[in-house]
N, C-alpha and C positions, 0 to 999 in steps of 0.2 A: 168584294172583288171588283176590280176595275177593268173595263174593257180597254185594251190598248188603242191608241189613236189610229194605228194602221188598220185595225180590224173592222172599224165601222165608219166608212166615209160619211162626212157631214152629220154624223150622229155623235152621241156622247157616252151614254152609260150602258151598263149591262147588269148582270145579276149573278147569283151563285146557286148552289144546288143542295138539295137534300132529297134523298129517296124516301118514299114512305116505307119506314123500316118494318120488316116482318117481326114476328115474335122471336124472343131469344131462343137460342138452341143451335143446331147445326147451321153452318154458314149457308145462306140462301142468296140467290141473285135475282135481279129484276132486269129484264130486257125490255126496252121501251123506245118510243120514237122521240121522247123529249124528257127533260129533267126539270124539276121545278123546286124552288125554295119554299114556296108558300102553297101548301096543298097540292092539287093537281094542276098540270098545265092547262091554260085556257083552251087550247085547241086540241081536239082529239086526233087520233092517229089517221083518220080518214078525212081530215079537213082539206078543203079545196083551195083556199086562199085566205089571207089576212082580212079582217073585217074592214080595215080603213083604206084598202086599195080598190082600184077599179081593175078587175081581172082582164077587161077588154080594152084597157088603155092603149091608144095607138103608139106604136114605136116610131121613133125618128125625130127629126128636128135637131137644131143645134142650140146649145146653151153656152154662155160665157160666164165664168166665175172669176173672182179675184183672189190673189194670194199676196200677202205683204211679206217682203223679205227677198229671198232668192233661193236658188238651188243649184247644186253641182254634183248630185248623186242620185242614182236611180235604184240604189239598194237601201231599202228603208229599215233593215233589220240590225244595222250596226251603228255604234256610236261615233261615226266618222262622217264628216261632210254635212251638207245641208240637203235633206231629202226633198224631192219634188212633191208638190201637192198632188193628192189624188191617187197615189200608188196603191192604196187599198183596193181600188177597182180591179187590180190585176190578179188578186189572190183570193181564193176561197178558204174557209175554215172548216173544221170538222162539224161544228154546229154554229147556230146563230140565234140572236134574240130579236124579236119584234118590239116595236116601241109601245105596244099596248100590253105587253107581258114580259117586262124586263127581268122578272124573277124566274124566267124559264129560258131554256135553250132547246132548239129543235134541230133535227138532223139536216145537214147540208151535204158535205162529202160523205158523212156517216149516215148510213141508212137506219141504223139502230145503235143503241148504246146499252151496255150491260154493267151493272154495279152490284157488288155483294153487300150484304147488310152490315158487314164490319168496315166498309169503306176502305178496304185494303188495296183496291185496284179498280181500274175501269177498262173496259174493252169496247172497241168500235168495229162494227161491220161496215165496210165501205160499199157505196153504191156501185153496182156493176157498170152503170152508164157514165160514171164519173171519169172525165177525160181531160187531158191537157190540151192546150191550143193546137198542138201538132198532131192530135188524135191518139196519142199514147194513153193507156189507162193509168189512172191514179192508183198507186199500190200502197200496201202496208209498208213497203221499203221506203217509199217517199215520205210517209208520215214519220217513221222512226228517224230517218235522216234529218227531217225538219226539226224535230224536237231536240236531237243531239246537238245540232249546230246552233240553234237559237239559244239553247240553255248555256252552251259552252262559250260561244263567241258573239252572241247578240248583245243588245242593250243591257247594261249592267242590272237594270231592274229585273230582267228575266231570271237572273241567278236567284233572286229572292222569291220571285213569283213561282218558280218551279222548284224551289229548294227541297220540297218533300216529295218530288217525283223522281224516283231513283233511276228508272230505265224504261225503255220501250221494248217490248218483246213481240216479234213478228210471229203470228200463229198461222198465217196462211197468206196467199197473195192479196186478199182483201180483208184481213182481220189483224188487228194490232191491239196489244194489251199494255197498259201503263201501270207500273208498280209504284206504290207509295210507301213512305216510311214515316215513323213518328206516330203520335196519337191520331185517332180518326179525325180527318179533316174534311168537313162537309163541302168545302169549295172545290177540292181538287178535281173531281170528275168533270165539272163544268169549266174549270180553268183550262184543263187539257182540251176540252171541246172548243176553246177559243184559238187553238193552235192554227196559224196559217201554214198551209201545206205547200212545200216547194218541190219542184221536179228534180230529183236527185241527179239524174244523168246530166242535166244541163248545169246545175249549180256546182257540181264537182269540177266541171271544166272552167266555170267562171271564177270560182274561188269565193267562198261565202263571205270572208272578211274583207273583201276588196271594195273600195269606192269605185263606182263605174258609171259611165254614161252610155252604156250599151243597152238598148231597149230590149227587154225580154217579155214574152207573153207568159201568162200563168194558166190558171183554170177559172179565172173570174169573168165577169160580164164584159169587161172592156180590154182592149189592147192599146198600146201607145201608137198613135198614128204619126205624129211628128212633134218635135220640140226644139227649142234653143235654150241651153242652160242659162238660168237667171233671167229669162225673158218670157217664155211661155211653154206650155205642154198641152197637147191635144190627145184625147182618148176617143176611140171609136167603138161603138157597140158591136160585139161579135154576133153575127147571125148564126154561127155554129156553136154558141155557148151551150154546153151540155145541161146546165141547171136552170134554163130559162122557164121551164114549165113545172118546177118543183113548187109545192104549195107555199113555201116560205118566200119564193121569188115571184110568183105570179102577180103581175100588175106592178112590179117594181123594176127599176133600171130601164126606164122607157126612153131616155134621151139617146138620139142617134149618135151625137158626139158631144163631148164635154171639153171645153177649153178653159184652162187656167192661165190668166195673164198675171205677170209678176209686177207688183208696184213696190216702191221703196218707202212710201210714206202714206200714213193713214188718211191724211188730208187729201192728197192727190187721188187716193183710192175712192174716196167719196165723190169727188168731182168727176171721176171717170164713170161712176155709176150714174150720176145725174145727166151725163151726156150720152148715155146709152151704150157705153163701152162694155158693160157686162150686165147680167140679167137679174141677179138675186144676191142679197146680202143680209146677214144677221147684224143687228146693231147693238153694241154693248155700251154705248156712251149716251147717257141721258140727255146731255146738252144737244148733241147732234140729232137725237131722235125728236127732240122738241123744237129745234130751230133750224136744223140742217136740211130739211126736206121740202122747203117752200121753193119750188121751182116750177116752170111752166108745165112740164110733163106730168107732174103730180097734180097740179091744179086742173089739168085737162083730163085726168082720169087714166092716163097712160101708165102711171106708176101707182101701185097699191101698197099700203102699209097695214100691217096686222100685228096685234098683240095677242099671243096665244098662251093662256095659263098652262102651267105644267105642275106635276107632282114629283119632280126629281129631287133627290137630296142635292143641296147646293154647296156643301162643304164650306171651307173658309178660305178667303183671300184677304190679303192685307200687306202691311209693311213688315217684312220678315227680317228678324235679327240673325246675323251670322255669328253663332257662338264660338266659332273657331277664332274669332278676334277677342283678345283679352278684355277689351273695353266693354263687352256685353256679358261678362260672366256673372255679374251681380243681378239677381232677379229683381231687386228693389229698383235698380236703374231702369230695367226693362218695363216694370210696372209704371214707373214715373212717366216714361215716354208714352205709355198707353193713355194716361190721363191727359197728356198734352194734345191729343188729337181730338178736335171738335167735330164729330160726325154730324151733329144736329145742324151746325152752321153750314158744313159742306153739303149736306143733303138739300138744304134750302137754297144755297147759293149756286151750286154746280149741278145738282141732280133733279131739280124741279120737284123735290119731295117724293120722288118715285121709289126710293129704296128704303129698306129697313136695315138696322144694324145687325151684324153677325155676332152671335154669342157662343157659337159652338163650332167645333171642327166637323160636326155632322149635322149642320143646320138643315132645317126643313125635313127632318126624318125622325123616326122613333128612336134613333140611336143617339140623339143629343141628350146630354145630362139634363135632368129636370129636378128642381127642388132639392130635398135632402136625399142622400144616397139610400137606396133600398137595401134590404137584407142581402140580396144576391150580389149587389155591388160591394157592400162592406166585406163580404166573404173574400173578395179579391183584393180589396184595399187594405184591410187590417194587417195582413202579414208584411205590408210595405209601409206601415205608418211612419216609421223613423226615416224613411227614404223619400217620402212625398211631402209636398207642401201641406201644412196643417189644414188649410182651407179646402183641400180636396175632400175632406170629410164633412164639410158643411154644405151650405146651399150652393147650387150650381152657379158657375160664373156668369156674370152679366156685365157687358161692356159699360164703361163709365158713360153717364149722361151729362150733358151740359145745358146751359140756358140758350144755346144757339147764337150767342152774341159774337162768337169768334175770339173772345177773350174772357172766358168764364173764370173769374177770380178763384172760386172755390176749387175748380179742377186744377188750376195752376198751383194753388196753395198746397194741395195734396201732393202734386208732383214735386214741389220744392222740398216738402217734408221728407219724402222718400229719397230724394237725391242727397239731402243732408245726412240721413241715416246711412247712406251708402258711402259717405265720406267725401262728398263733393260740395264745393262752395263757389259762389260767384266772386270773382276778383277781376278788376279792370274790365268789367262788362262781359267776361267769359266764364263759363262753368269750368272749374278746374278740379282735378283729382288731388289727392293728398300730397302728391309730388309737384303740384303746381302746373301740370300739363293741361292745356286747354282741350276740352272735349268737343270733337267734331265728328260728323257723320257724312259719309258719301252714300247716296242711294243710286243704284244702278238701274236704269230703265231701258227698255227696248222700244217703247211706244211714246212718242212725244205728247200724245193726248193726256198722259198722266202727269206731265210736268206741272201743270197749274195746280193739281191736287197736292202734289208733293210740295210745291212752293207755298201753298197756304198752310200746310203743316209746318213748314220751315219758319213761318212767321210766329207760330205758337212756340216753337222750340227756341227761337231767338229771345223770347221773353224769359226763357229759363237760362239764357246765356249760352245756348248751343247753336253752333253754326251748321246748317245743312247744305251740303253741296250736291247738286243734281247732275248726274252724268248720263246722258242719253246716247246710246251707241246703236250701230246697225245690228241686224239680227245675227249675223255671223260673229261679230265681236261679243255680243251678248251671250250667245251659246258658249263660246270659248271661255269667257270669263266666269260664267256660272259653273261650267264643268271644272274649272280650276279653283273654285271657291274664292275668286278674286273680287270680293265685294264686302262692304259693311252691311248694307241692307239691299233688298230687292223688293219690288212689289210682286209677290208671287202667291201661290195658293195650292190647295190640295183638293181636287175634285173627289167626290165620294159617290158610291153607288148604292143600290138598294140592298146590298149585302156586303158590308166591309169585311175584309179578310186579308189574304196573303199580301196584297199590295201595301198594307200598313207597314210591313217590314221596310220597304223602300222609303216610306215617308218618315219613319221615326226611329228605326233601330240603330243601335250603336255601330253595327257592322256596316250599315249604309252611309254612315256619317262621313267617311273618308273615301268613299267609292264614287268617282266621277260619273255623271249622268244619272245618278239616283235622285230621288226627290226629297231627301233629307236636307232641304235647303238651310234649315236652321243649325245643322250640325249637332243635333241632340245625341248625347251619349249618356244614357241613364239606365242603369240595370233595372230599376223599378218599371220604367216604361217598356223596356224589352219584355218583361214578364207579362205586362198587361197586353202587349201586342200578341204574345203567344196565346193568351187567354181568348183574344178575339179570334185568332186563326183556328184554334182547336175547340171552339165552342161546339157543343153536341146538339144544340137545339136553337131555334129562333129566340127563345126566351133567354138562354145563356148568352147568345150573341148580343142581344140588346143590353144585358147587364154588363158584359165585358166591355162593350164599346162605350157605354156611358161612363164606366170607371176610367177607361183610357181618356175620354174627353175631359174628365175632371182633372186628371194629372196634367194634360196638355194645356188646358186653358189657364189653370192656376200656376203654370210654369212660365207664362208670359213669353212665349217664343215668337209671337207676332203681335203687332197692333191690329186688331180685327178691323176688317173693312165693312162691306155692305153686301146686300144680296137682293135679288129680284126673282120673283116666282112666276115669271112669264118670259116667253121668247118674243123678241121684237124683230120682225122681218119686213124687208122692203123688196119689191120685185116689179119688173115690167110686166104688163098684163098680156102675157102670151101663153100662160100655163092653164092646164086643167088640173083639178084635184077634187077629191070627194069632200063631202060635208062632215065626215067623221074625223075628229082630231084625236090621235092616240093620247092616252092618259099621261104619258111621260114626255110629251113634246112632239113638235112637228117632225115628220120625216120627209125631207125634200125628195129623196129618191123614189118616193111613191107618186110624185107628180108626173105630168107629161106635158109636152108641147101641144097645145090645141091648134090645129092647122088654121082654123077660121080666125081665132084671136091673133095668131102669129101674122097672118096675111093682113089683117086690119091694122095691127101695130106697125108693120112695115110701111103700109100706105100712109099712115098718119105721120110717120117720121120722115117721109119723103117730102112732105108739104113744107 
């Protein structure tokens, strides 16, 4: 199960749910403060605060962050326009996950949650103190309205995410019940717990499906103070935030104001950081991390760099084929292009040897296929034997390795053999199909920093007679073109969580392939993969989930839907030395919103920058 980007500002992943099931017999229910996938939740019902926060952290101070692209919409729930950064600060969800227990969710708007042993529904009791910014109480009617609108008119992914949630039933002013359909689905109670709750009376007037630049407050920790579309947006901490003393929030959301400035280019964004225009950044480019931070403020200790190990699943990113294009229908061609990418050379040349190659769509997790398929995997795979690649029944996929020279003859020879088998031959210096048509590829990019990586791959492709055209566009064009499936290839990926589930429909299902704004970037339409996705979603235990996900991984990797990229098992962060934070790092990565502005450090930094 994947937490939506809206629901966790500056964080990434979440988890799913299973209740400790009672003995078989008459239906029983369990009412609790939290739901967990793996055993019991880390924190008991009477916990005071998360372990990694400072519950007495000072509130206040100003921080500046950067956003690349632009925005023209303050409604983050619809597939229209470009939403402003940070809008998640405005909205609370029914439940939430801390970064040291992402396999659990704890009550936020919901005071308690109730689930039967047959997983047929989930009910939430809302906190009596839960209020909107205007002081009105948050009601079950608000929750039901939010679900109905988001499922019906929100981002298309929501249709798949909530596909087995049939309706919301209002049982009282502060109690709401969600009914499920289909086989027992272990994720659904917690998926519903991720629901952002909207104020019905205001959103009915506003129109849920409308692009808007009208700032609205919600029930979250911040409100919009000021903004200019495509330039900046400023959020201010609400002194009257109803949830500030909840155990899950104590010591978090400490910044008095948060400003996002919009930059059009990643290079300009880095220079803005170096000149002190914003305070904190995550770095995802190895070259920049190793060579881009040598500037006076860093040398003088005013800027700090940290590498923070994490245990999050990293998923897969890489060069994704668009199977909606006839040119990519043959899996032998797709495999040939996989052999043409020299990761070992790129890692040495571009990445300073920091990365490892990705071999799985569920990399860095128990869900990645390993070795030969086990009995539980074969139980799922065997009925699909005639529909799946034969190699899905053998050893797990491993990305091709090269000698790192940038022109490995063995790898290119294998690529040529596969291309010949697929009916392609080189003539007049170009790879041509059986009709004599030259084979070319356009890769669509939104970030210029990937151009050199694509260009290096293009040199290998050129040795095969393939011309690679690189097209870099601004964020708005990129969104529009990917929504319209107007690309040969993109550099994209599929993030994964500690419990894969319903979001896999949006990634791989036939139904999602032609639905704009879903994440089936490759356009996969395969009945066998659809069945394996269902096996993941309806797994009855952690063991069944692991088996189903590994089986799905085998089908995907041996289908060659993307040229696998690389992965890094740590976060790289850079920040101006004005912050306070505890020494405890959550297992699943840094949580910036548990930091605070240290008044003494802030004053010292301001004085140093005036000199």
